[in-house]
N, CA, C and O atoms as CSV, one atom per row, in Angstrom:
chain,resi,resn,atom,element,x,y,z
A,1,LEU,N,N,12.443,-29.757,2.035
A,1,LEU,CA,C,11.242,-30.033,0.852
A,1,LEU,C,C,11.867,-30.562,-0.189
A,1,LEU,O,O,11.856,-30.039,-1.304
A,2,GLN,N,N,12.461,-31.641,0.094
A,2,GLN,CA,C,12.953,-32.384,-0.789
A,2,GLN,C,C,11.742,-33.144,-1.947
A,2,GLN,O,O,10.605,-33.494,-1.632
A,3,GLY,N,N,12.429,-33.272,-3.444
A,3,GLY,CA,C,11.297,-33.516,-4.534
A,3,GLY,C,C,10.998,-32.462,-4.937
A,3,GLY,O,O,10.493,-32.651,-6.044
A,4,LEU,N,N,11.003,-31.043,-4.616
A,4,LEU,CA,C,10.319,-29.912,-4.994
A,4,LEU,C,C,11.210,-29.254,-6.094
A,4,LEU,O,O,12.424,-29.151,-5.919
A,5,ARG,N,N,10.546,-28.772,-7.323
A,5,ARG,CA,C,11.187,-27.836,-8.010
A,5,ARG,C,C,11.384,-26.761,-7.786
A,5,ARG,O,O,10.386,-26.165,-7.383
A,6,SER,N,N,12.571,-25.991,-7.889
A,6,SER,CA,C,12.252,-24.568,-7.542
A,6,SER,C,C,12.145,-23.663,-8.757
A,6,SER,O,O,12.940,-23.984,-9.641
A,7,PHE,N,N,11.555,-22.862,-8.972
A,7,PHE,CA,C,11.388,-21.735,-9.921
A,7,PHE,C,C,11.847,-20.353,-9.901
A,7,PHE,O,O,10.944,-19.720,-9.354
A,8,SER,N,N,12.684,-19.658,-10.184
A,8,SER,CA,C,12.701,-18.599,-10.603
A,8,SER,C,C,11.953,-17.290,-10.984
A,8,SER,O,O,11.811,-17.191,-12.203
A,9,ALA,N,N,11.546,-16.478,-10.417
A,9,ALA,CA,C,10.710,-15.696,-11.188
A,9,ALA,C,C,11.571,-14.315,-11.891
A,9,ALA,O,O,11.025,-13.422,-12.540
A,10,THR,N,N,12.633,-14.383,-11.662
A,10,THR,CA,C,14.182,-12.989,-11.921
A,10,THR,C,C,14.271,-13.515,-13.444
A,10,THR,O,O,14.171,-12.908,-14.511
A,11,SER,N,N,14.473,-14.726,-13.175
A,11,SER,CA,C,15.746,-15.256,-14.407
A,11,SER,C,C,14.960,-16.599,-15.299
A,11,SER,O,O,14.610,-17.601,-14.675
A,12,PRO,N,N,14.769,-16.502,-16.592
A,12,PRO,CA,C,14.142,-17.805,-17.104
A,12,PRO,C,C,15.338,-19.000,-17.123
A,12,PRO,O,O,16.537,-18.754,-16.985
A,13,THR,N,N,14.935,-19.937,-17.262
A,13,THR,CA,C,15.885,-21.425,-17.661
A,13,THR,C,C,16.316,-21.146,-18.725
A,13,THR,O,O,15.904,-20.190,-19.382
A,14,PRO,N,N,17.312,-22.004,-19.125
A,14,PRO,CA,C,17.638,-21.902,-20.609
A,14,PRO,C,C,16.795,-22.549,-21.353
A,14,PRO,O,O,16.749,-22.059,-22.482
A,15,ILE,N,N,16.060,-23.502,-21.196
A,15,ILE,CA,C,14.841,-24.057,-21.687
A,15,ILE,C,C,13.752,-23.059,-22.350
A,15,ILE,O,O,13.242,-23.078,-23.470
A,16,VAL,N,N,13.524,-21.886,-20.885
A,16,VAL,CA,C,12.606,-21.345,-21.220
A,16,VAL,C,C,12.927,-19.756,-21.933
A,16,VAL,O,O,12.061,-18.926,-22.207
A,17,SER,N,N,14.478,-19.600,-22.147
A,17,SER,CA,C,15.056,-18.592,-22.978
A,17,SER,C,C,14.751,-19.140,-24.486
A,17,SER,O,O,14.189,-18.501,-25.375
A,18,THR,N,N,15.249,-20.458,-24.562
A,18,THR,CA,C,15.316,-20.789,-26.205
A,18,THR,C,C,13.450,-20.775,-26.744
A,18,THR,O,O,13.074,-20.584,-27.901
A,19,LEU,N,N,12.757,-20.972,-25.820
A,19,LEU,CA,C,11.498,-21.360,-26.156
A,19,LEU,C,C,10.843,-19.624,-26.614
A,19,LEU,O,O,9.941,-19.384,-27.416
A,20,GLN,N,N,11.690,-18.580,-25.759
A,20,GLN,CA,C,11.038,-17.385,-26.105
A,20,GLN,C,C,11.454,-17.153,-27.253
A,20,GLN,O,O,10.761,-16.459,-27.998
A,21,GLY,N,N,12.704,-17.680,-27.695
A,21,GLY,CA,C,13.151,-17.280,-28.745
A,21,GLY,C,C,12.532,-17.609,-30.114
A,21,GLY,O,O,12.388,-17.004,-31.176
A,22,LYS,N,N,12.215,-18.877,-29.612
A,22,LYS,CA,C,11.731,-19.733,-30.618
A,22,LYS,C,C,10.220,-18.956,-31.000
A,22,LYS,O,O,9.838,-18.888,-32.168
A,23,ILE,N,N,9.545,-18.473,-30.023
A,23,ILE,CA,C,8.251,-18.080,-30.429
A,23,ILE,C,C,8.121,-16.961,-31.025
A,23,ILE,O,O,7.224,-16.708,-31.829
A,24,ALA,N,N,9.283,-15.969,-30.570
A,24,ALA,CA,C,9.399,-14.426,-30.807
A,24,ALA,C,C,9.846,-14.795,-32.493
A,24,ALA,O,O,9.213,-14.126,-33.310
A,25,ALA,N,N,10.767,-15.688,-33.022
A,25,ALA,CA,C,11.173,-15.672,-34.426
A,25,ALA,C,C,9.792,-16.407,-34.872
A,25,ALA,O,O,9.635,-16.574,-36.081
A,26,LEU,N,N,9.096,-16.717,-34.261
A,26,LEU,CA,C,7.751,-17.156,-35.174
A,26,LEU,C,C,6.928,-16.000,-35.147
A,26,LEU,O,O,6.380,-15.671,-36.199
A,27,ALA,N,N,6.814,-15.568,-34.485
A,27,ALA,CA,C,5.902,-14.358,-34.401
A,27,ALA,C,C,6.500,-13.211,-35.411
A,27,ALA,O,O,5.856,-12.486,-36.170
A,28,LYS,N,N,7.484,-13.242,-35.265
A,28,LYS,CA,C,8.151,-12.218,-36.382
A,28,LYS,C,C,7.803,-12.421,-37.825
A,28,LYS,O,O,7.243,-11.551,-38.492
A,29,GLU,N,N,8.214,-13.809,-38.371
A,29,GLU,CA,C,7.688,-14.484,-39.258
A,29,GLU,C,C,6.283,-14.074,-39.835
A,29,GLU,O,O,5.920,-13.440,-40.826
A,30,LYS,N,N,5.573,-14.785,-38.666
A,30,LYS,CA,C,4.027,-14.682,-38.948
A,30,LYS,C,C,3.232,-13.701,-39.035
A,30,LYS,O,O,2.060,-13.700,-39.413
A,31,SER,N,N,4.257,-12.355,-38.471
A,31,SER,CA,C,3.064,-11.239,-38.316
A,31,SER,C,C,2.916,-10.300,-39.634
A,31,SER,O,O,2.178,-9.317,-39.697
A,32,PRO,N,N,3.706,-10.755,-40.615
A,32,PRO,CA,C,3.487,-9.900,-41.876
A,32,PRO,C,C,1.852,-10.635,-42.422
A,32,PRO,O,O,0.831,-9.974,-42.610
A,33,LEU,N,N,1.978,-12.073,-42.584
A,33,LEU,CA,C,0.880,-13.002,-42.987
A,33,LEU,C,C,-0.143,-12.235,-42.152
A,33,LEU,O,O,-0.756,-11.381,-42.792
A,34,PHE,N,N,-0.382,-12.325,-41.178
A,34,PHE,CA,C,-1.706,-11.677,-40.467
A,34,PHE,C,C,-2.106,-10.693,-40.637
A,34,PHE,O,O,-3.318,-10.535,-40.779
A,35,GLN,N,N,-1.040,-9.446,-40.696
A,35,GLN,CA,C,-1.268,-8.413,-41.439
A,35,GLN,C,C,-2.091,-7.931,-42.561
A,35,GLN,O,O,-2.941,-7.053,-42.708
A,36,SER,N,N,-1.417,-9.006,-43.448
A,36,SER,CA,C,-1.954,-8.576,-45.144
A,36,SER,C,C,-3.283,-9.530,-45.390
A,36,SER,O,O,-3.961,-9.346,-46.401
A,37,LEU,N,N,-3.698,-10.744,-44.255
A,37,LEU,CA,C,-4.650,-11.184,-44.408
A,37,LEU,C,C,-6.005,-10.453,-43.601
A,37,LEU,O,O,-7.132,-10.778,-43.974
A,38,ARG,N,N,-5.829,-9.411,-42.433
A,38,ARG,CA,C,-6.259,-8.436,-41.980
A,38,ARG,C,C,-6.726,-7.685,-43.143
A,38,ARG,O,O,-7.899,-7.444,-43.426
A,39,LYS,N,N,-5.832,-7.393,-43.691
A,39,LYS,CA,C,-5.917,-5.966,-44.674
A,39,LYS,C,C,-6.905,-6.339,-45.899
A,39,LYS,O,O,-7.826,-5.717,-46.427
A,40,GLU,N,N,-6.423,-7.410,-46.096
A,40,GLU,CA,C,-6.959,-7.813,-47.726
A,40,GLU,C,C,-8.198,-8.600,-47.358
A,40,GLU,O,O,-9.070,-8.170,-48.114
A,41,TYR,N,N,-8.779,-9.643,-46.492
A,41,TYR,CA,C,-9.789,-10.331,-46.409
A,41,TYR,C,C,-10.521,-9.814,-44.900
A,41,TYR,O,O,-11.309,-10.616,-44.400
A,42,ALA,N,N,-10.328,-8.761,-44.316
A,42,ALA,CA,C,-10.956,-8.389,-43.148
A,42,ALA,C,C,-12.853,-8.691,-42.974
A,42,ALA,O,O,-13.486,-9.204,-42.051
A,43,ASP,N,N,-13.333,-8.078,-44.376
A,43,ASP,CA,C,-14.334,-7.958,-44.447
A,43,ASP,C,C,-15.383,-8.915,-45.183
A,43,ASP,O,O,-16.550,-8.769,-45.548
A,44,VAL,N,N,-14.141,-10.307,-45.260
A,44,VAL,CA,C,-14.701,-11.614,-45.624
A,44,VAL,C,C,-15.749,-12.224,-45.088
A,44,VAL,O,O,-15.249,-12.673,-44.057
A,45,SER,N,N,-17.112,-12.618,-45.084
A,45,SER,CA,C,-17.693,-13.397,-44.375
A,45,SER,C,C,-17.489,-14.654,-43.772
A,45,SER,O,O,-17.266,-15.439,-44.693
A,46,LEU,N,N,-17.447,-15.306,-42.571
A,46,LEU,CA,C,-17.384,-16.572,-41.873
A,46,LEU,C,C,-18.464,-17.119,-41.440
A,46,LEU,O,O,-18.543,-17.800,-40.418
A,47,GLY,N,N,-19.538,-16.801,-42.344
A,47,GLY,CA,C,-21.167,-17.149,-41.371
A,47,GLY,C,C,-21.617,-15.755,-41.279
A,47,GLY,O,O,-21.684,-14.893,-42.155
A,48,GLU,N,N,-21.959,-15.713,-39.836
A,48,GLU,CA,C,-22.265,-14.565,-39.126
A,48,GLU,C,C,-21.109,-13.803,-38.691
A,48,GLU,O,O,-21.215,-12.650,-38.272
A,49,ALA,N,N,-19.802,-14.540,-38.800
A,49,ALA,CA,C,-18.698,-13.183,-38.449
A,49,ALA,C,C,-17.750,-12.921,-39.605
A,49,ALA,O,O,-18.037,-13.183,-40.773
A,50,THR,N,N,-16.853,-12.506,-39.295
A,50,THR,CA,C,-16.126,-12.538,-40.527
A,50,THR,C,C,-14.450,-12.132,-40.312
A,50,THR,O,O,-14.155,-11.517,-39.287
A,51,ILE,N,N,-13.690,-12.383,-41.005
A,51,ILE,CA,C,-12.463,-12.844,-40.513
A,51,ILE,C,C,-11.730,-11.830,-39.722
A,51,ILE,O,O,-11.205,-12.133,-38.650
A,52,GLY,N,N,-11.677,-10.630,-40.219
A,52,GLY,CA,C,-11.599,-9.369,-39.129
A,52,GLY,C,C,-11.622,-10.102,-37.880
A,52,GLY,O,O,-10.697,-10.640,-37.271
A,53,ALA,N,N,-12.987,-10.010,-37.587
A,53,ALA,CA,C,-13.318,-10.249,-36.274
A,53,ALA,C,C,-12.790,-11.632,-35.521
A,53,ALA,O,O,-12.700,-11.662,-34.294
A,54,CYS,N,N,-12.446,-12.783,-36.357
A,54,CYS,CA,C,-11.979,-13.883,-35.912
A,54,CYS,C,C,-10.336,-13.618,-35.422
A,54,CYS,O,O,-9.739,-14.260,-34.559
A,55,ILE,N,N,-9.769,-12.408,-36.292
A,55,ILE,CA,C,-8.821,-12.413,-35.969
A,55,ILE,C,C,-8.224,-11.571,-34.886
A,55,ILE,O,O,-7.204,-11.741,-34.218
A,56,GLY,N,N,-9.309,-10.418,-34.883
A,56,GLY,CA,C,-9.196,-9.270,-34.055
A,56,GLY,C,C,-9.683,-9.902,-32.699
A,56,GLY,O,O,-9.677,-9.005,-31.855
A,57,GLY,N,N,-10.060,-10.974,-32.215
A,57,GLY,CA,C,-10.332,-11.391,-30.975
A,57,GLY,C,C,-11.872,-12.158,-30.474
A,57,GLY,O,O,-12.367,-12.445,-29.384
A,58,ALA,N,N,-12.228,-12.279,-31.688
A,58,ALA,CA,C,-13.583,-12.793,-31.732
A,58,ALA,C,C,-14.566,-12.342,-30.691
A,58,ALA,O,O,-15.251,-13.113,-30.019
A,59,ARG,N,N,-14.585,-10.508,-30.580
A,59,ARG,CA,C,-15.422,-10.228,-29.723
A,59,ARG,C,C,-16.908,-9.775,-30.351
A,59,ARG,O,O,-17.053,-9.033,-31.323
A,60,GLY,N,N,-17.965,-10.388,-29.576
A,60,GLY,CA,C,-19.157,-10.084,-30.304
A,60,GLY,C,C,-19.870,-11.078,-30.836
A,60,GLY,O,O,-21.100,-11.036,-30.870
A,61,ILE,N,N,-19.179,-12.059,-31.300
A,61,ILE,CA,C,-19.721,-13.595,-32.403
A,61,ILE,C,C,-19.880,-14.486,-31.186
A,61,ILE,O,O,-19.754,-14.173,-30.002
A,62,LYS,N,N,-20.158,-15.565,-31.677
A,62,LYS,CA,C,-20.679,-16.692,-31.221
A,62,LYS,C,C,-19.439,-17.226,-31.457
A,62,LYS,O,O,-18.714,-16.799,-32.355
A,63,CYS,N,N,-19.030,-18.434,-30.472
A,63,CYS,CA,C,-17.683,-19.148,-31.020
A,63,CYS,C,C,-17.668,-20.268,-30.097
A,63,CYS,O,O,-18.493,-20.518,-29.218
A,64,ILE,N,N,-16.635,-20.900,-30.409
A,64,ILE,CA,C,-16.278,-22.303,-29.269
A,64,ILE,C,C,-15.007,-21.973,-28.670
A,64,ILE,O,O,-14.285,-21.635,-29.607
A,65,LEU,N,N,-14.416,-21.904,-27.669
A,65,LEU,CA,C,-13.173,-22.009,-27.203
A,65,LEU,C,C,-12.665,-23.467,-26.342
A,65,LEU,O,O,-12.933,-23.997,-25.264
A,66,SER,N,N,-11.826,-23.730,-27.451
A,66,SER,CA,C,-11.149,-24.965,-26.688
A,66,SER,C,C,-9.857,-25.311,-26.260
A,66,SER,O,O,-8.816,-25.310,-26.918
A,67,GLU,N,N,-10.023,-25.579,-25.190
A,67,GLU,CA,C,-8.684,-25.611,-24.172
A,67,GLU,C,C,-8.316,-26.909,-24.275
A,67,GLU,O,O,-8.893,-27.793,-23.641
A,68,THR,N,N,-7.109,-27.181,-25.260
A,68,THR,CA,C,-6.427,-28.358,-25.355
A,68,THR,C,C,-5.284,-29.050,-24.258
A,68,THR,O,O,-5.046,-30.173,-23.814
A,69,SER,N,N,-4.689,-27.549,-24.097
A,69,SER,CA,C,-3.189,-27.835,-22.991
A,69,SER,C,C,-3.396,-26.895,-21.712
A,69,SER,O,O,-4.025,-25.837,-21.685
A,70,LEU,N,N,-2.654,-27.588,-20.551
A,70,LEU,CA,C,-2.714,-26.493,-19.451
A,70,LEU,C,C,-1.284,-26.647,-19.042
A,70,LEU,O,O,-0.733,-27.747,-18.999
A,71,LEU,N,N,-0.663,-25.455,-18.724
A,71,LEU,CA,C,0.709,-25.585,-18.235
A,71,LEU,C,C,0.883,-25.355,-16.379
A,71,LEU,O,O,0.780,-24.292,-15.768
A,72,ASP,N,N,1.102,-26.400,-15.950
A,72,ASP,CA,C,1.471,-26.329,-14.371
A,72,ASP,C,C,2.940,-25.996,-14.062
A,72,ASP,O,O,3.912,-26.399,-14.700
A,73,PRO,N,N,2.946,-25.364,-13.209
A,73,PRO,CA,C,4.340,-25.205,-12.944
A,73,PRO,C,C,4.903,-26.201,-12.137
A,73,PRO,O,O,6.107,-26.133,-11.891
A,74,MET,N,N,4.081,-27.310,-11.592
A,74,MET,CA,C,4.610,-28.320,-10.374
A,74,MET,C,C,4.605,-29.589,-11.898
A,74,MET,O,O,5.580,-30.278,-12.198
A,75,ASP,N,N,3.719,-29.597,-12.384
A,75,ASP,CA,C,3.096,-30.790,-13.034
A,75,ASP,C,C,3.506,-31.046,-14.553
A,75,ASP,O,O,3.518,-32.128,-15.140
A,76,GLY,N,N,3.816,-29.876,-15.011
A,76,GLY,CA,C,4.111,-29.779,-16.687
A,76,GLY,C,C,2.955,-29.291,-17.304
A,76,GLY,O,O,1.938,-28.772,-16.843
A,77,ILE,N,N,3.285,-29.539,-18.345
A,77,ILE,CA,C,2.056,-29.465,-19.908
A,77,ILE,C,C,1.257,-30.746,-19.462
A,77,ILE,O,O,1.540,-31.730,-18.778
A,78,THR,N,N,0.180,-30.333,-20.115
A,78,THR,CA,C,-1.122,-31.660,-20.188
A,78,THR,C,C,-1.778,-31.400,-21.293
A,78,THR,O,O,-2.156,-30.253,-21.529
A,79,TYR,N,N,-1.935,-32.091,-21.861
A,79,TYR,CA,C,-2.903,-31.843,-23.222
A,79,TYR,C,C,-3.907,-32.901,-22.984
A,79,TYR,O,O,-3.733,-34.043,-22.558
A,80,ARG,N,N,-5.183,-32.192,-23.404
A,80,ARG,CA,C,-6.442,-32.983,-23.017
A,80,ARG,C,C,-6.532,-33.866,-21.989
A,80,ARG,O,O,-6.876,-35.034,-22.167
A,81,GLY,N,N,-6.119,-33.194,-20.422
A,81,GLY,CA,C,-6.162,-34.463,-19.419
A,81,GLY,C,C,-4.705,-35.301,-19.275
A,81,GLY,O,O,-4.367,-35.537,-18.115
A,82,ARG,N,N,-4.119,-35.609,-19.981
A,82,ARG,CA,C,-2.920,-36.217,-20.596
A,82,ARG,C,C,-1.500,-35.544,-20.292
A,82,ARG,O,O,-1.135,-34.494,-20.823
A,83,THR,N,N,-0.751,-36.273,-19.378
A,83,THR,CA,C,0.667,-35.737,-18.868
A,83,THR,C,C,1.331,-36.423,-20.103
A,83,THR,O,O,2.548,-36.349,-20.271
């Protein structure tokens, strides 16, 4: 099985641990912003939707979802079809 990368499901690699730490820190930093945004502006209209509906997962509103990246375990990350 030469040329194949191995991935461990039990312990993350150092880069994964680093990324997880950075994402956790960013989430901790941004969480109060989203909480205050939701509290103060949840009922503000964005056309047919409200800010609260957008932050809360866009349930029940018409919207467009754009998938700009794909993370494949073998090929790595792909942005808009390019590696």
